[in-house]
N, C-alpha and C positions, 0 to 999 in steps of 0.2 A: 777191236772191241770198243764200244762207245762208253767209256768210263763216266764221262760227264752226264750223258743221258741216263745211264743206270743210277747214278747218284741222285739226279733230279727226281726220277720216278720213285726211288726209295724214300726220299725226303717227303714227297707228296703223300705217300701212303702212310707215313708215320706221324701225320698231324695228330695232335692230342685228341683222344676220344674218351667218352665216359667209360668208366670201368663197370658200371651197372649193366646187367643183362638188358638188351633192348627188347621191346615188344615186337611181335611179328610185323605189325604195321610199320614200325619205325625201321626195322631191318629192310623191309621192301622199299620204303621211300628213300632211304639213304643209298641203297645199292643202285636204284634207278637213277638217282641224281648223279652219283659218281660216274656211271656208264655213259651219261650224256656228253661227257668230255672226250670220249673216244671218237676217233675219226672213222667215218664210213665213206667208202669209195663213192664217187659221183657217177661212175659208169655202170650202175646197176639200177634195175627197176624193182620196186617193192610194192606188193599188193596183198590184200587179205585173201586167205584161202581157208580150206578145211581139208582135213585128212583123217580118215577113220571117224572117230567120234569127237574130235577136237579141232578147234581153230588153229591157225598158224599163219606164217608169212611166207609167201612165195617170193623168192629173190632170183631175178633173172639178169643175165648180161644185157647191156644196152644193144649190143650187136648180136650177130648170129650165135646161137648156143650150140655147144657140142651135145652129142647124145649123152644121156645119163642124168642122174639126179643125186644130189647130196641130201640125205635126211639128217637134219641137224637138231641136236638137243642142247639147249642152253644150260648154263651153270647157275648156281645159287643155293647150294646146300640142300636141294629138294624143298626149300622153304620160300625162297624169293627168286627174283629173276624172271625173264620173259624173252620171247623172240626179239623184242625191241632192244633189250639190254645187251644181247649177244650180237647185234647187227654189225659191229666192227669186225667180228670174226667171220660171220656168215657172209657178209658183203665182200670181205677180202678174199675168201675162198672162191666165191663166184667170179669176182673180178679177175682173179689169177688163173682160173681154170676154164672160164666160159661155160661152166656146167651149172644148170639151174639147181636151186636148193629150196627145200621146204623146211622151215624152222618151226618146230612143233610147240604149241602152247599146252604142255601137259599139266595135269593137276598137281597142286602143291600141298605139302604138309604145312601145318598140322591138321588142316581141314581134311586132307586126303593122304593119309600115311601109306607106307609101303603095303602092297605093291601097286598102288594106283598109277604112279608115274610110269612104271614099267608096262602095265597093262595098256596105257594110252600109247606108248611107243610101239608095242607089238601090234596094236590095232592099226596104227598108221602104216607100219611096214606091210601088214597084210593087205591094207587098202591099196597100196602102190602095186603090189603083185596082182591083185584082182583086177586092176585097171589095165593090165597087160604089160606093165614095166617089168623087164626081166631082172632077176636078182643080180646077174653079172653086170648090170648097168646102174646099180645102186651102191653108193658108199654111205656108211654111217660116220658121222662126226659129232663131236661134242666137247664141251669144256667143263672141267671140275665135276660137279654132280652129273652133268650131261655126258661127260666122258664115261662115267660109271654106267649111265643108262645105255650108251652105245654098246658097251661090252655085255651087259646083262641082257639086253634085248636079243643079241645074237644067241645067247644061251637059251633063252625062252623060245626063240624061233626054231632052234635045233630040236628042242624037246617037242615042239608042236609039229615037227615034220616038214617045216618050211625050208626052202633053200637058203644058204648063207648069202649075205651081201658080198660084193666084190672086195671090199676093204673096210677097215675101221681106222679112223684117226681120232686120237684122244689127247686133248690139251690139258695137262695137269690133272689127270682124272682122279676121282675119289673111288677107290677100289677096295677099301677095307673098313667096314663099319665096326670092326672090333677095336679099331684104333691101336693096333699092336705094332705098327712099323717103328723101327728104331728112330727114324727121322722125326717122329712126332715130338720126341724129347731132345734129340741132338740138334735140331734146328730151332728150338725154342729161343725166342729173342732175335733170331736172324730173320725168320719169316715175318714180314710186316702185316700180314693179314690174320694169321691163325695162331691159336694156342690150343693145347689139349682141352682147356675149359670151354672155349667157344665152339670147338668142333663137337664136343660132347653135348652141348646145349642144343644145337640144330639136329644132331644125330638122334637125340632122344625124341624130338618132334617127329622125325621121319619114321623111326622104328615103332613108336607108340607101344612099347613094351615087348616087341617081338625080338627073337633071338638073332643077333647079328652073325652067328656062326653058321652061315649057309652061303652057298655059292652066289646067289643073286644079290646078296648084300655085301659079301666080302670075296669077290672073285679072285683077288690076288692071293688069297689063302686057300680057297676051296674049289675053284672052278675046274671042271674037266674041259680042257681046251682042244681036245682031239677034233679035227675037222674045222677048226676056227679059221676065218679068213685072215689074210695078211693084215698086220697090225702095226701102226705107227703110234708110239707113245712119246710125246714131247713134254718135258718138265724142266724146271729150273733148280739150281742147287740151293736156292734160298727158301725152299718149300718144306714145310713139315710133312707134306704128302709125297715127298721125293721117293720114299721107299715103296709107296703103292705102285708106282710105275716100275721101279727096279724089280720088285718081286713078281709083278705081272709078266715082265719080260722073261725072267727066269722060268716061270711056269710055261710060258708060250714056247720057249726053246725046248724044254723038256718034252713037250707034246708035238715036236716037229712042226711048229707053226712058224711061218715067215714073220719075223718081228724086227722092228727097228726101235731101239731105245735111244732117243735123241735128247741129250742133256745139255743145257746151256748154263754157263757159269754166271753166278751173281745176278740172277734175275728172279722176280717174284712169281707168285701163283698166276697162271694164265697171262703170262707176259705178252703173249701174242696179241692180246686186245690193244696193246699200245702201238699198233702199226701206225707209221707216220710220225711217231714220237720217239721210238726206240728202235735203233737199227736191227737189233737182234730179233725183234718182233717181226719185222718185214722179212728177214732172212729165214726165220722159222716157218712163216706162212708160205714162202716160196718153196721150201722143202715139202711142206704138207701138200701144196697144190700139185707138185710134181708127182708125189706118191699117188694121189688120187687119179691124175691123168694116166699114169702108168697102168693102174689096175682096172680102169674103166675103158681103156682103149681097146 
């Protein structure tokens, strides 16, 4: 375990910040600036693309690609973030698997509240299928809010009569907009990113007055996971969202779904983004890549 690396990351994330609520524009700018420090592999090619009704980034291995595609959903509380801010994650998955990825630029709240992001994700998945890509060759992946989108898009696809993707990988997913997990409070002060207050702030933008007590918003509490694809949930013990993954894993097991709950000690939210900086990030991405290759082969 890389104690010094984890300590350095934790100290970096705990730099003093204003206690006043940030504007949407400030949140977006600060997050984009933070993510520019993350390392992106040099052995991938990145080009603009479009999928469904939204733009995105196509990420390809520099050498020959394996068959299949990873449909990636970036994090950012449904309010900020972009395919560019998630490139350390998408790029590393592509580099490690040699499987192409499309990272979707879905619409953001508060301009476009629930279910706009999910509708964009479902349209992108439908577009892949309509171009002849087989569902068994597609993996969903996402971090934070994007992990929630990956899960909820499967539920929407199932309701629409579409085949399930081959696998789902979720890094520190947001899976309960009721904010009822015990870790929301038990990890208060331990999580360097989130508090109940700032989660409630962005959640209110995304909900726009809608009831969070429904499966697409809180799948860890309400989703019917029968027929769900194999699921990998990676999360750190320093996260207020820890119980989102733990409860989702319990729900998956109860529905006879193949599920791996992969918990890493003493690391922050979406620690995988610190690849090349934090050993645990690289190790977690190696496990995620192996999971994807296993299920797309």
